[in-house]
C-alpha positions in Angstrom: -0.8 -8.5 12.9 3.0 -8.3 12.6 3.6 -10.9 9.9 0.2 -11.9 8.5 -0.2 -14.7 5.9 -1.5 -13.7 2.5 -5.0 -14.8 3.4 -5.0 -12.9 6.7 -3.9 -9.7 5.0 -6.6 -10.2 2.4 -9.2 -11.0 5.0 -8.5 -7.6 6.6 -9.8 -5.9 3.4 -12.8 -8.3 3.0 -13.8 -7.8 6.7 -13.3 -4.1 6.6 -15.5 -3.7 3.5 -18.2 -5.9 5.0 -18.2 -4.0 8.3 -18.3 -0.7 6.4 -21.3 -1.9 4.3 -23.0 -3.0 7.5 -22.2 0.3 9.3 -20.3 -1.6 12.0 -17.5 0.1 14.0 -14.0 -0.4 12.7 -10.7 -1.0 14.5 -7.7 1.3 14.0 -6.2 -0.9 11.2 -9.6 -1.2 9.6 -10.0 2.5 9.5 -6.7 2.8 7.6 -7.7 -0.1 5.3 -11.1 1.5 4.6 -9.5 4.8 3.6 -7.4 2.8 1.0 -10.5 0.8 -0.1 -12.5 4.0 -0.7 -9.7 5.3 -2.8 -9.9 2.3 -5.1 -13.5 1.8 -6.2 -12.2 -0.5 -9.0 -11.6 -3.2 -6.4 -15.0 -3.0 -4.6 -16.5 -5.8 -6.6 -13.8 -8.1 -5.5 -14.3 -7.3 -1.9 -17.9 -8.4 -2.2 -16.8 -11.9 -3.2 -14.5 -13.4 -0.6 -14.9 -17.0 -1.9 -13.7 -16.1 -5.4 -10.9 -13.7 -4.5 -9.4 -14.9 -1.2 -7.2 -17.5 -2.8 -7.0 -16.0 -6.3 -3.5 -15.5 -7.8 -2.7 -12.5 -9.8 0.3 -13.5 -11.9 2.4 -10.5 -12.8 3.6 -12.2 -16.0 0.0 -12.1 -17.2 0.0 -8.3 -16.6 -2.4 -8.5 -13.6 -2.1 -6.1 -10.8 -2.6 -7.8 -7.4 -5.2 -5.5 -5.8 -4.5 -6.9 -2.4 -0.8 -6.3 -2.6 -1.5 -2.8 -4.0 -3.9 -1.9 -1.1 -1.5 -3.5 1.4 1.3 -1.3 0.2 -0.9 1.7 0.6 -1.5 0.7 4.2 2.2 0.1 4.8 3.1 3.5 3.6 0.3 5.1 5.7 1.9 3.4 8.7 5.4 4.6 7.7 4.1 8.1 7.4 2.3 8.0 10.8 5.6 7.2 12.6 8.0 8.8 10.1 9.9 5.5 9.6 12.2 5.3 7.9 13.2 8.7 9.4 12.6 11.4 6.8 9.9 9.7 4.8 7.2 12.0 6.1 9.1 15.1 4.9 9.9 13.6 1.6 6.3 12.4 1.0 5.0 15.9 1.9 7.4 17.5 -0.5 6.5 15.0 -3.2 2.8 15.7 -2.6 3.4 19.5 -2.9 5.4 19.1 -6.1 2.4 17.1 -7.4 0.0 20.0 -6.6 -1.4 18.3 -3.5 -2.2 15.0 -5.3 -1.8 12.7 -2.3 -2.8 9.6 -4.3 -0.2 10.1 -7.0 2.4 10.8 -4.3 1.4 7.6 -2.7 1.8 5.7 -5.9 5.2 7.2 -6.6 6.3 6.3 -3.1 4.8 2.8 -3.6 7.0 2.4 -6.7 10.0 3.1 -4.6 8.9 0.7 -1.8 8.4 -2.0 -4.4 11.8 -1.4 -5.9 13.5 -1.5 -2.5 11.7 -4.8 -1.7 12.6 -6.3 -5.1 16.2 -5.3 -4.6 16.2 -6.8 -1.1 14.8 -10.1 -2.4 17.2 -10.2 -5.4 20.2 -9.5 -3.2 19.0 -11.7 -0.4 19.6 -8.8 2.0 17.6 -6.7 4.4 15.6 -3.8 2.9 17.7 -0.7 2.4 16.0 2.4 3.8 18.6 4.7 2.2 17.8 3.2 -1.2 14.1 3.8 -0.5 14.5 7.4 0.5 16.9 8.1 -2.4 14.3 6.7 -4.8 11.7 9.1 -3.4 14.3 12.0 -3.8 14.6 11.0 -7.4 10.8 11.1 -7.8 11.0 14.7 -6.5 13.5 15.6 -9.1 11.7 13.8 -12.0 8.4 15.8 -11.7 
C-alpha cells in the first residue's frame, strides 16, 4: 500500500487486531502493525468496533488524539528505521534510545514529534518534506534530554 486512503490505513489495524485475536497468520506489514497495537492497549477497545471507529473523526481542536494517525506514524518510523531512510535516522534513533536509558517507546514518541513537525512544516510551506529538518529535530531531542 503506497498511498492508502484513510479507511485503508485504518482497516489495516482493524484487520490485524482481528487476525491476532483469531490466531491467524499475519503479513509482514501486519506484523509491524501488531507490534504497534500491542504497545497501545488504550486503543484495543476501538479496534474491536470497526463500525464505530472506521469513519470517526478525531478533531485536534477538541483535544482528541487520533489513535490511527498515532499508530500509523509508529509504523512509518519503524519502516524508516528498517531501511535507514532518511539516511542517518537509525543512528540518531539508537542514540536517542540510549540517552533515554533504552526506552524505545519514548524514543519513538520523540521521533514522532519530529516527523509530525516536519510534515506540518511541509504542508504549511507547500513544499516537499525536509529530511534535514527532521534529522536536525531528532538531534535537538538528543540535546534536550
